[in-house]
N, C-alpha and C positions, 0 to 999 in steps of 0.2 A: 430693698423692702425694709422696711421698720417692724418686726414682729410682734410688739408694744403695743400697735394699732390693730392687730387684726382680732376679729371677734369670730369663734365659730357658733353656729346654732345647731344644735343635734336635736332632730324631729324623732322622739322614744316611740318605739311599738308599745313599750311598756317602760314604768319608771324604775330604774336599776334596782337590782336585787343582788348584787355581789354573793351574798352567802347563801342564795339558794338557787345559780345558776351559772353555768359558764356564761351563759349571754352574757348575764348580767356583770359578771367579774371582768369580761372582756371590753364590755361597753366604757366601765369605768376604769379601766385601762386605759382607754382612750383619751377620757377626759381627763384625765391627769398627764397623759402626753402632751397635750395642747396646753394644758396649763402650765406645764413645766416649760414648755418653748415661749411663755409669755404671753399667750392668746387670751384672751376674754372668752370664757364659755357660758352659755345658755341653754340651756336645757328645757324642751318644751314637748308636752305630750297630751292628746288627748284621751288616755286611760286612766281608768279610776285608780286613786290609790291603793299600793299593795300594802301588805304583813311586814315586810321586811326589808322596804326600799331604804336607800342609802339618804343621809340628807346631804343633799348637796351645796348648800349653804357652806356646811362645815369644811366640805373639799375645797371651795373656792368659785362654785360656779352658780349662776343664777337658776331658780325654776319658775317654769309656767305652764298653767292650765291652757289648751288651745283647744278647739272645738273643730269636729269634724263636719265638711260641707258648708262652712261657714266663711264669707268673706271676712271677717273679724281678724282671721289670719293674715290676710293682705295688708289691711294697717297694722297691724304688729310690726310683721317683718320688714316693711317698707320703715317703720320707725327706727327698727334695729340695725337696720344696714349691715347684714353680716359680711364678712369677706369669704364665706364658704359654710356650706349647710350641709350637714351628716345626715342622711336618710337612715334611720335605723331597720332594716329588712325591705324587699321591695313593698310590699303595703303602705309603708309610708310615704316612699319614693310616688306612688300611684296619684297618693292622696294629695299630696303637698309640692311635687315637683314645679308642676305646670304654674302653680300660683307664685313660687320662688322666682322662677323662668321668666315670667311675667312682670314681678315688681322689682325682682334686684336681677336683671339679666346679667350683672358682670358678675356676681357670686360664682364661687367654684363648687360643684354638687359633686358631692361624695356620697357614696351607695356603700352600706356597711352591711354584709349578705349575711354573716353569722354561719350558715353554711345554705347550699343549694337546695330548696324546698323541694322542688320538683324532682330532685334524685332522691331525696329523703321518702318523698310520697310515692313515687315508682317502686321503690325497694319494698314499702312495706305493703303495696298491692301484692307486688310479686310471692310476699312470704305468704300472704293468707290466700292465694291461690295455688301456691304451692310448687311455681314456678319460678324460669329465669326472668331476667328484662328483657324485653325485645325493643328493637330501635324504638318503635311506635310507642312506647310507653315512656321513653324520655323525651318524644315530640309533644306533649299534651298541650294542653289551653295553659295551664300553670304554668307550665316549661317557656310556653311565650311570651306570658306576662313577665316573667323573671328575667328574661333575657331583653326585652324590651326596656325594664327598666335599668338595666347594665347599660345598655347601649344611649339612652337618654341622658346617663349620668359621664360627668367628665372622668369618674375615676371610680372602680369599683374596689373593695378593700375584700379580698377572699382569705379564707383563713386556712384553708388545707391546699397544698400543692397537688394534690389528686384533683383536688376540685379545678385549680387552674387548668390542668391538661384537659379534663372533662369539657368545661365551658368551650375551650379553643376548640376541642375537637368535634364536641356535637353539636353546638350551636354557631360555632364558626365565629367568633368574638376576638377581637384584635387583643394582643397582648399588650398594646398601648393603652388599652380600657381597664385593665386588670392590674392591681397590685397585691403582692403577697403579704398576708399581717397576720401572724399567727398568733396565738395566746403572749402577752407581755407578762409573763410569770413576775410576782416579787421574790427574792430567797427567803427561804426559810431559815429564819434567825436562829430558832431555839434546837439545843442538840438533838439528835435523833436517839430515839431510842432502839436498842439492840434486840435479836430474837428472843432470848430469854424474859424481857420485861414486856413483850407484848402478848397479847391474845386475841382469838377468835378472828372471824373474817368480816367484812365490813363490804355493802352494797350501796351507792350513792347515787342518788340522780334527784330530780323534780319529776314529782310524779304526775305534773300536766302533761311532762315531755312523753309522747306517746312509744318512744323506742324505750325509756326505763321501765315504765308499766308494763309491757312487754318483758323484758329482761325479770323483773321483780316476779310476775307469774312463773316463767321458766325455771326462775330458782326456786322456787315453792313447788312446784308440780314435779320437776325430773332432775335437778340438781343436789339440793340439797338434801333431801331425805337419804340419797347413797352417801355423801360426804358425811353425814352424821353417823350414819351406820359404822362406816370405817373410824369416826373420831368422836366418839358419844359424849363427850365432855366439851366439845368446842360449838360455838354460837356462830350464830349470823345475824348482825346487826345491820339492818336495813332502813338506812336514813334519806331524806328527802324531802322539800317542801310539798306543802298541799296535799297532804296524802286524803285520798277519798276514803268515803267507809269501806268501800270494797278493799280497800288495801289494810287499812286498820283491823278488818277482819282478819288478815290473816296471823297475826299476831298470834305466838303458839309457845309459850315458854316450856310446855314439855317437850316439845323436841328443837328447842333454842332456834326457831326462826322468831325473832324480836323487832317488832317493826317500831322504831325510835320515832319517824319523824322527821320533821325539821333540827338539822343541826346547827347550833349559832354558830359554832368554831370549826367547820369542816376539818381544818388541818389537825386541830388536835385529836378528833376521831379517827382520822387516817392516820394518824402519826403514832397511835397506841393500838394500833390492829396488825394482823399479823401478815393478812393477805386481803387484795382486793378484788371482788368477784364480778365480772360485768359482761355475761354472758348476751351482748348486743345483737339481735338478727337484722337491724335494720339502721338504718338513720345516716347522718352526714355531717359533713363538719368535720372539727375535732372535738374529742370527748374530755371536758374540762377534766372530768374525775380519774382520768389515765395519766395526765400530768403531772396533776396534784399528787397523786401517790407516786410517782417517780421524785417530786419536791421534798415527800416526807418520807423517803427510803424503804417506802411498803411495795412489795413484789406485786403484779394483778396477773390474772389471767383472765384474757379476753376474746375476742373473735375477731376475725379478719375485719369485718364493719368497724370494731372498735378500736382496733389498731389504725387503719387506715390514716395517711397522711403525719403519723404521728413519727416513725421509727427511721422513715429512709432505710438505708444500706443497712445499719446498724441494727445489732442484735436485742430483741426485748427483753426488758425486766420482767421476765415471769415466763409467760407463755399465751402460745397464740392458737386454740383450737375453734375450730368450726364443732367438729363431731361431741357430743355429751358424753359419751364414756370417757375419750380423751382429755376434755376440759375437766372432768371430776378427778381423773388421775393426777394431772397436773398439780390441781388444787392441793390435793390430799400432799402429794410429793413434798411441795413448797412448805405446805403447815408443818411437816415434820422434819424435813431435811435442814439442819441448821447451815450446814456449809453451801448448799445449794441455793439458801435463802441469801446468807450474805453476800455469795455473787451477784446477785440482782441489783445490789445497790449501786456497784460500779455501771452498772448498764445503764441505769437511770442516770446515771451522773453525766454518763457521755452523750445522752440522746439532749439531754436539757442545755449543757454546755455546744455541743455542735449545730442545734436544731431551734434552741428557742433560746439564744441568748437575746436578751432584752434590750440591752445598748445598741445593737447593732440593727436590729430589727427598727427601733424608734428611728435612727437615723436614716434607713432606707425610705420608712413611710413619710418624713417629715422633708427629706430632700425632693421626694415624687411631689407631695404636697407644692411646695415652693415653686418647682419648675412647674408646674401647671399655672399656678399664680402668675407667672413672668410670660408664660407662652400659651394662654389658653385661648385668644382669637384663632392662632396655628392651628393647635390640638383641636378645637371643635371644627375647624373646615376640612379637616381630615376624617372627622367622623359624621359621614354623610348620612348613613342610615339613622343615627341618633338624631340627627337635624329632622330627617325626614318624619321621624316617630313624634317629635315636638310642632309638627306643623298642624294647623287648626283641622284639617280634614282625618286626622289621626286621634284625636284628641276625645275620644268616648266618655274617659273618667273625667275631664273636666266640664262636658258637659252634661253628665249625669250628676255629678254633685251640684252644679248649679241648679239644676230642675229641683233637685232634694231642698236645698235651700230655701228655693222659693215658694215650692210646697209646703215647706215648714212655716211658711210666714203666714200662711192662710189660715 
């Protein structure tokens, strides 16, 4: 197989914004991975342009605006004749996979999950209700849609080992349809600042992501007042793209709670902070802010949800606490104790080296892609459920899309 002839079409839910979200950074990493292997990459999205999107052309990829519920996509993908199509989250698979299967049946169909959306939603509902998640709450309509997208795809990239296990246990998805693909971090090339050269706390995360906004509110109402009481000179710098008015209204210099908005250089602000705070009560996937903190040598205090899928059996570079009082205690201790703080950098390095080695992850993922391209008919024959879900009697999304297109013509 000549990799120079291969073409990847990425169908994006949004245009990649690597400086705004972990999802955007992960998508850019995948694009760069295929480009590095000699593939041509085309990125298409029905989304409106964002404020902080990457210049795909400068990366070596081509960009295309596409339309939902329109057969113009069929002509577009037929002209392109991709070797593989990567769907950015299950929503794009629902919208476009049936069109790809119809026009380019031999194209490898890859689903990039980012996280298990149904798990995140179930956890959010459980938090609001003040209870634990039940079996019924992970067997929702959203879960069925997401699982169906996985079965229809030839392989799904799963960002967390915890979610690999979850998908197999809760939805009986065969391991052959899943590939673990965590963050492909690029090394931090700048020298790291020491304890005495840093100041203040940091919280960072896109405000459009519900778990991040919930964490900011929790910091403002429960956590920061107690930390500030113990450390009256400390400040909490809250960064994140797309802060709504309800977030900017929390800005309060008198109490050291500073809502800074979008950070053009997340590594710079993380690398100059002494401690990262991430009191996440719900969510899914991997938390890019926390692995980014490790790259910057910044200890973090988070929750079990925040740390999920990151550390494996290794010690956390900071603290993992769900109880508010213990969370506050650990944050204050890390901020004041230089010896303790310095020991956390070694822990972060160990996690990055053992669990996020860019080269080994990249090699494994591309080997899976190459194997699938060489064995696609056999692989699909084994996936009876996927074939069943592509059968015409199961294509409600297709028929709805065609109805919308016909309606729009009138």
